[in-house]
C-alpha positions in Angstrom: -47.7 -0.4 -14.8 -47.1 0.8 -11.4 -46.3 3.9 -11.4 -42.8 3.6 -9.9 -41.5 1.6 -13.1 -43.3 4.3 -15.7 -40.1 6.6 -13.3 -37.8 4.5 -13.9 -38.5 4.5 -17.2 -38.3 8.3 -17.5 -35.6 9.0 -15.2 -33.4 5.6 -17.2 -34.0 7.3 -20.4 -33.1 10.9 -19.1 -29.8 10.0 -18.6 -29.4 7.7 -20.8 -29.7 3.7 -19.5 -31.4 0.9 -21.5 -35.2 1.4 -20.9 -35.7 -1.5 -20.0 -38.2 -3.3 -17.1 -36.0 -5.1 -14.4 -36.8 -6.9 -11.4 -36.6 -5.0 -8.1 -33.3 -7.1 -5.6 -36.7 -7.3 -3.5 -37.8 -10.3 -5.8 -34.2 -12.0 -6.1 -32.4 -14.2 -3.9 -28.9 -13.8 -4.1 -27.2 -16.3 -6.1 -24.7 -19.0 -4.0 -21.6 -16.7 -5.5 -22.3 -13.7 -3.7 -20.1 -13.2 -0.2 -21.8 -13.0 2.9 -20.4 -9.4 4.6 -18.1 -11.4 6.7 -16.0 -12.9 4.2 -14.2 -9.2 3.4 -10.4 -8.6 3.7 -9.2 -6.6 6.2 -11.8 -8.6 8.4 -14.2 -5.1 9.6 -14.7 -4.0 12.5 -18.4 -4.5 12.7 -20.5 -6.8 10.5 -24.6 -7.1 10.9 -25.9 -8.9 8.5 -29.8 -9.1 7.6 -31.9 -10.3 5.0 -32.8 -9.4 1.7 -29.9 -7.8 -1.2 -29.3 -5.4 -3.6 -29.0 -6.2 -7.6 -26.9 -4.3 -9.5 -28.1 -4.1 -12.7 -28.6 -2.6 -15.9 -30.6 0.6 -14.6 -28.1 1.4 -11.4 -26.5 4.5 -11.5 -23.8 5.3 -9.0 -24.6 8.9 -6.7 -21.6 11.2 -5.6 -21.8 14.1 -3.1 -22.7 16.9 -4.9 -20.1 19.3 -5.0 -17.4 17.0 -4.3 -14.9 16.3 -6.8 -13.5 14.0 -4.8 -16.3 11.9 -4.1 -16.9 12.3 -7.7 -13.0 10.5 -8.6 -14.2 7.8 -6.0 -17.7 6.9 -8.4 -16.0 7.3 -11.5 -12.9 5.0 -10.6 -15.8 2.2 -9.0 -17.9 2.5 -12.6 -14.5 2.0 -14.2 -14.5 -1.3 -12.0 -17.6 -2.2 -12.4 -18.5 -1.9 -16.1 -16.0 -4.6 -17.8 -17.9 -7.3 -16.0 -21.2 -6.2 -16.0 -21.8 -4.2 -19.0 -23.8 -1.9 -17.7 -23.5 1.8 -18.0 -23.6 2.8 -14.3 -23.7 6.4 -14.8 -21.8 8.4 -11.8 -24.8 11.4 -11.1 -25.1 13.8 -8.5 -29.2 13.6 -8.6 -31.0 11.5 -6.0 -33.0 9.0 -8.7 -35.3 7.1 -5.9 -37.4 5.1 -8.2 -33.4 3.7 -9.7 -31.5 1.4 -7.5 -28.5 3.6 -5.9 -24.8 3.1 -5.5 -24.9 6.2 -3.3 -21.4 7.4 -2.3 -21.9 10.3 0.4 -19.8 12.4 2.7 -20.3 13.9 5.9 -20.9 10.9 7.6 -19.7 12.9 11.2 -19.0 10.1 13.0 -15.4 10.7 14.9 -14.9 7.2 15.1 -14.5 6.7 11.9 -11.6 9.0 11.4 -10.2 10.2 7.8 -10.7 6.3 6.3 -13.5 4.7 7.8 -17.0 4.3 6.4 -20.1 2.9 6.9 -21.9 0.6 4.6 -25.9 0.2 4.5 -27.6 -2.3 1.7 -30.9 -3.1 1.5 -32.9 -3.8 -1.4 -32.9 -0.1 -3.2 -29.7 1.0 -2.9 -25.7 0.7 -1.6 -25.1 3.6 0.4 -21.6 4.6 1.6 -21.2 7.2 4.1 -17.9 9.0 5.3 -15.9 11.9 6.8 -13.7 12.1 4.0 -12.7 10.9 0.3 -10.6 8.0 1.9 -13.0 6.1 3.8 -15.7 6.1 0.1 -12.9 4.8 -1.4 -12.3 2.1 1.3 -15.5 1.1 1.4 -15.9 0.6 -2.7 -13.0 -1.7 -2.0 -15.0 -3.4 0.2 -18.1 -3.4 -1.7 -16.4 -4.8 -4.6 -15.4 -8.5 -2.7 -19.1 -8.4 -1.6 -19.8 -8.5 -5.2 -19.6 -12.1 -6.8 -15.4 -13.1 -7.5 -16.5 -12.6 -11.4 -16.6 -9.0 -10.9 -12.6 -9.2 -11.1 -13.1 -10.1 -14.8 -11.4 -8.2 -17.1 -14.3 -8.8 -19.7 -18.4 -8.8 -19.9 -19.7 -11.3 -18.0 -23.7 -12.2 -18.4 -25.0 -12.9 -15.2 -27.3 -11.1 -11.9 -24.9 -9.7 -9.6 -26.2 -9.2 -5.7 -25.0 -7.7 -2.6 -26.0 -9.7 0.5 -27.9 -7.0 2.8 -26.9 -5.4 6.0 -24.5 -3.1 7.2 -20.5 -3.1 8.1 -19.0 0.0 10.5 -15.2 0.4 9.8 -12.2 2.0 10.4 -8.4 1.2 10.7 -6.9 0.3 14.3 -3.5 1.8 13.1 -3.4 5.1 10.7 -0.4 4.0 8.8 -0.6 0.8 6.4 2.6 0.4 4.1 3.9 -1.7 1.5 7.7 -1.5 0.0 9.2 -1.9 -3.5 13.1 -2.3 -3.7 14.1 -0.2 -6.9 17.7 0.1 -6.2 18.5 -3.9 -6.1 16.3 -4.2 -9.5 14.5 -1.7 -11.4 11.2 -2.0 -11.8 9.2 0.1 -14.6 6.4 2.7 -13.6 3.5 0.6 -15.3 5.0 -2.4 -12.6 4.9 0.3 -9.8 1.1 1.1 -11.0 0.5 -2.3 -10.9 1.4 -3.4 -7.6 -0.5 0.4 -6.3 -3.3 -1.4 -8.0 -3.3 -4.6 -5.9 -1.8 -3.0 -2.7 -4.9 -0.1 -2.7 -7.6 -3.3 -2.9 -6.4 -4.2 1.1 -6.3 -0.8 2.2 -2.7 -0.4 2.1 -2.1 3.5 2.6 1.5 4.0 1.9 4.2 2.6 -0.8 7.6 3.1 0.5 10.1 3.3 -2.5 13.8 2.0 -1.5 15.4 4.7 -4.9 19.1 4.3 -3.6 22.0 1.4 -3.0 25.0 0.0 -3.4 24.2 -1.5 -6.7 22.0 1.7 -8.2 20.2 5.1 -7.9 16.8 5.5 -9.4 15.8 8.7 -9.1 16.4 12.1 -11.0 18.6 14.6 -8.7 19.4 17.6 -11.0 22.1 19.1 -8.8 23.8 15.3 -9.3 22.5 14.6 -12.6 25.3 11.2 -13.3 23.7 9.6 -10.2 21.1 8.6 -12.8 23.1 8.4 -15.9 25.8 6.1 -14.1 24.1 5.0 -11.1 20.9 4.2 -13.1 23.0 3.2 -16.5 23.4 -0.2 -18.0 25.3 -2.6 -15.5 23.6 -1.5 -12.3 21.5 -3.4 -10.5 22.0 -7.3 -8.6 24.3 -9.2 -11.4 24.5 -6.3 -13.4 20.8 -7.1 -15.0 18.3 -4.5 -13.6 19.0 -0.8 -15.0 16.8 2.0 -15.3 15.2 5.3 -13.1 12.3 7.1 -13.0 12.6 10.8 -14.3 11.3 13.2 -11.6 8.2 13.1 -14.5 7.5 10.0 -13.3 7.8 10.1 -10.3 5.5 12.9 -10.3 3.2 10.9 -12.1 3.4 7.9 -9.7 2.3 10.3 -6.9 -0.1 11.5 -8.6 -1.6 7.8 -9.9 -0.9 7.0 -6.1 -2.9 9.9 -4.5 -6.1 8.7 -6.5 -6.0 5.4 -4.8 -5.2 6.6 -1.6 -1.9 5.8 -1.3 0.7 7.8 -0.4 4.3 7.5 -2.0 7.0 7.3 1.1 10.9 7.7 -1.2 14.0 6.7 1.0 17.3 6.8 -0.3 19.8 4.9 2.5 23.1 6.5 3.8 24.9 7.0 4.9 25.8 3.5 3.7 24.2 1.8 1.2 26.2 4.4 -1.0 28.2 2.7 -3.4 26.5 3.3 -6.4 26.0 7.4 -5.7 30.3 6.9 -5.1 30.8 5.6 -8.1 29.3 8.1 -9.9 30.8 11.1 -7.7 34.2 9.9 -5.8 34.1 12.9 -3.8 31.7 11.5 -1.8 34.6 9.3 -0.1 37.0 10.4 2.0 40.3 9.4 -0.9 38.5 10.8 -3.4 38.9 7.6 -5.2 35.6 6.3 -6.8 35.1 2.4 -5.5 34.0 -0.3 -8.1 31.1 -0.8 -9.0 29.3 -3.7 -7.0 26.0 -6.0 -8.7 26.4 -8.5 -5.9 24.5 -8.8 -2.3 26.7 -8.2 0.4 26.1 -5.3 2.9 27.8 -2.7 4.9 30.5 -2.0 3.7 30.2 1.3 1.8 29.5 4.9 3.5 29.7 8.4 3.1 32.4 10.5 4.3 31.1 11.8 7.6 33.5 14.7 8.0 33.8 16.3 4.7 31.3 19.1 3.7 30.8 17.3 0.4 28.8 15.1 2.0 26.4 17.3 3.4 25.9 19.7 0.3 24.9 16.6 -1.3 22.8 15.1 1.3 21.5 18.2 1.3 20.6 18.6 -2.1 19.0 15.2 -2.6 16.5 16.1 0.4 15.8 19.4 -0.8 14.8 18.0 -4.5 13.0 15.3 -3.3 11.3 16.3 -0.7 10.0 19.2 -3.7 8.4 16.5 -5.5 7.0 14.5 -2.8 3.8 16.1 -1.4 3.4 13.1 1.4 4.9 13.6 4.9 7.6 11.4 5.2 11.2 11.2 3.8 13.5 8.2 4.9 17.1 8.4 4.9 17.9 4.7 5.6 20.5 4.4 8.4 20.5 1.0 8.4 23.7 -1.8 8.4 26.1 1.3 8.2 29.0 -1.2 9.7 31.7 0.9 8.1 30.5 3.9 9.8 32.1 4.0 12.9 29.4 4.6 16.1 30.4 8.1 16.8 30.6 8.9 12.9 26.8 7.8 12.7 26.1 9.8 15.6 27.8 12.8 14.2 25.6 12.4 10.7 22.4 11.9 12.0 22.7 14.4 14.3 23.0 17.0 10.9 20.4 14.9 8.9 17.4 14.5 10.6 17.2 18.0 11.0 17.4 18.4 7.0 14.7 16.6 7.0 12.3 18.9 9.1 14.1 22.3 7.2 12.7 21.3 4.2 9.1 20.5 5.5 8.8 16.6 6.1 8.8 14.0 8.8 12.2 12.0 9.1 11.9 8.5 8.7 14.4 5.8 8.6 15.5 2.2 10.1 15.2 1.1 13.3 19.3 1.9 14.0 18.3 5.7 13.6 17.0 5.3 17.3 20.8 5.7 18.6 20.7 9.3 18.2 18.9 11.8 20.3 18.0 13.8 17.1 15.6 10.7 16.5 13.1 12.1 19.3 10.8 13.5 16.1 11.5 11.1 13.7 9.9 7.5 12.9 11.7 4.2 13.3 10.8 1.7 11.1 11.5 -1.6 13.0 13.0 -4.2 11.4 15.2 -5.9 13.9 13.7 -10.1 14.6 13.9 -9.7 18.4 11.1 -9.0 20.3 13.7 -6.4 22.7 15.4 -3.8 21.3 16.1 -1.2 24.6 17.2 1.5 22.1 14.3 1.6 20.4 12.6 1.4 23.3 14.1 4.2 24.9 13.2 6.1 22.1 10.4 5.7 22.4 10.5 7.0 25.7 11.7 10.3 24.3 8.9 10.6 21.3 10.1 8.3 18.7 7.0 6.9 16.8 7.6 3.2 15.5 6.2 1.7 11.8 6.5 -2.1 12.6 8.5 -3.8 10.2 10.0 -7.5 11.6 11.5 -9.1 9.3 10.7 -12.6 10.0 7.1 -11.8 10.1 6.8 -9.0 7.9 9.4 -8.9 5.2 8.1 -10.5 1.7 11.4 -11.2 0.2 11.6 -14.3 2.6 11.1 -17.6 1.3 7.5 -18.9 2.2 10.0 -22.9 2.5 12.9 -24.2 1.5 12.0 -24.5 -2.0 11.0 -21.2 -3.0 12.2 -20.5 -6.4 12.3 -16.6 -5.5 13.9 -14.9 -2.1 16.2 -15.1 0.6 16.0 -17.3 4.3 18.8 -14.8 6.2 15.6 -14.3 8.5 13.7 -17.6 8.1 11.6 -19.1 6.1 8.0 -16.9 6.4 4.3 -18.7 5.1 1.1 -17.1 5.8 -0.2 -18.1 9.3 3.7 -17.1 10.3 3.0 -13.4 8.3 -0.3 -13.1 10.2 0.5 -14.5 13.3 1.7 -11.5 15.5 0.2 -8.3 16.9 1.7 -5.1 15.8 0.7 -3.8 20.0 2.4 -6.7 21.4 5.4 -7.5 19.0 8.4 -5.4 20.9 8.6 -5.1 24.4 8.9 -1.2 25.1 7.4 -0.4 22.5 3.3 0.1 23.4 0.6 0.5 20.8 0.4 3.7 21.8 3.8 4.6 19.9 2.9 2.6 16.7 1.7 4.3 13.5 1.6 1.4 11.6 2.6 -1.6 10.1 4.8 -2.5 6.7 5.8 -5.3 4.5 8.8 -4.8 2.8 9.7 -6.5 0.0 13.6 -6.5 -1.3 14.3 -7.4 -5.1 18.2 -9.1 -5.0 16.2 -12.1 -6.5 13.4 -10.6 -8.1 13.0 -9.3 -12.3 9.9 -9.0 -12.9 5.8 -7.8 -12.0 4.9 -11.9 -11.6 8.0 -12.1 -9.5 7.1 -9.5 -7.4 3.2 -10.7 -7.0 4.4 -14.2 -6.0 6.2 -12.9 -3.0 3.7 -10.1 -1.9 0.5 -12.5 -2.5 -0.4 -13.9 -0.6 1.2 -12.4 2.6 0.7 -8.8 2.0 -3.4 -9.0 2.8 -2.1 -10.7 6.1 0.0 -7.5 7.4 -2.7 -5.3 5.6 -5.1 -7.1 8.5 -3.0 -6.9 11.7 -2.8 -3.1 10.3 -6.3 -1.9 9.6 -8.6 -4.7 11.7 -9.3 -4.5 15.0 -7.2 -7.1 17.4 -10.3 -8.8 18.3 -11.1 -9.5 14.9 -7.9 -11.3 14.8 -8.6 -15.3 14.3 -6.3 -17.2 11.3 -8.7 -19.9 10.7 -11.0 -17.1 9.7 -8.6 -15.2 7.9 -7.3 -18.1 5.6 -11.0 -19.1 4.9 -11.3 -15.9 3.6 -7.9 -15.9 2.1 -9.0 -19.3 0.0 -11.9 -17.6 -1.3 -10.2 -14.2 -2.7 -8.0 -16.9 -4.4 -10.4 -16.7 -7.6 -10.1 -13.0 -7.9 -6.4 -12.8 -8.6 -6.6 -15.7 -11.2 -9.2 -13.8 -12.4 -6.8 -10.5 -12.3 -4.3 -12.5 -14.0 -2.5 -12.2 -10.5 0.6 -14.3 -9.9 -0.1 -15.2 -6.6 1.6 -18.6 -4.7 -0.9 -21.2 -4.4 0.1 -21.4 0.0 -0.8 -25.3 0.8 -1.9 -23.7 4.1 -4.9 -22.5 2.6 -7.3 -24.5 0.6 -8.4 -22.4 -2.2 -11.7 -22.2 -3.8 
């Protein structure tokens, strides 16, 4: 028996692996089910296919950077993702077992163009090697690797077959730093388990922010200790659209979600919408109205009728308490203060409000973030404006950009995942139009709005409002397959954007959702495999 095999058996025994003689990757061609390196969503920046393949087998180990707890955690996550369908032990080690097939996750790429989230993936007969500057890049690389394995890797149960990764290399890094998804907790409360399930899915497509809309006219969904009735009343029975969406996150729930998301390199962005969209808060605390009279609870879907009392100091005590408590439990850089559809607030009062409130976010160590209406305020020069307008011109936002305001692109007629696919879609709204997959994919965030250059754009976000949603199945049906389209616009170089290519890759991805029991919409625009 050749010496390398003896060494392999010795190391296998030492690592607790099954002592078997397995064929090397070089001796086996990849099965027809192995995806090509060009199959990945979002499309990588550079792909260089090569002959040969790596075989994932019973002796494969996952090697991580010695001394890096973050790299080891990424390795453990990868192992957990691979074990159910392969049945292989896949130990995570910090040694270099040269004679065993190895998946290496290594820091220290020292490539400036990779930034914090980019990676270099190399596949040959002996190893898969992912190198990155930071752990976030290693995680992104593992999500690509999972897509390069046969689709059955997404099965939750053991599948007996060979697992090959096509040979070659990928160099990949994001076009925009911010790629976001959004959940509306106010109109209908979605449980922590449902939020975690959504985080699991969005992180597969290199989405790195989850924006949680935590308060609106129909409900208040986050515990604020200094104003306890916000949740006992605003999150209680009968809240939500049609009165069927009660519930709220305790601070412990929220911290747990932050930790869960961070382990998948997703940053939570909390939003408290104001000075409009505040009816639920005013039901709980009538002193937040100008006349001190509590308004009736609202469970309809109308907008624009509520406003905080701009001239009252109670309003600013309330706002500062909420910002202070929310900032204290949010390690991410952003705190979203809404600012949209404040039709019941005069223009003068709106500017007064923003002049006082935007600096409060900075006071508590966060970057202020709001809907594009905040661009009217001179105080927004240090803030981020989320562009939800359907027009491709907006002089107010363009002027704010010249003063320093940064922009997240979420045009409602392109990126709103709560819009119906077509007139027959059972869920969703249609005020911004119908959005099929090709519409969601067919725009360029860097050139979409006149006067907002790519240099002013932090990234993209796909909002999913929950007026018509009730369950995780509803969330998945509206988000998938459109969210991967928005993810590709945010991650991939503009030069890679190609509808036939994306449609083909998406069609090949569909069976993975089926295996994971994700309730995606089978768009007729896509040829599903």
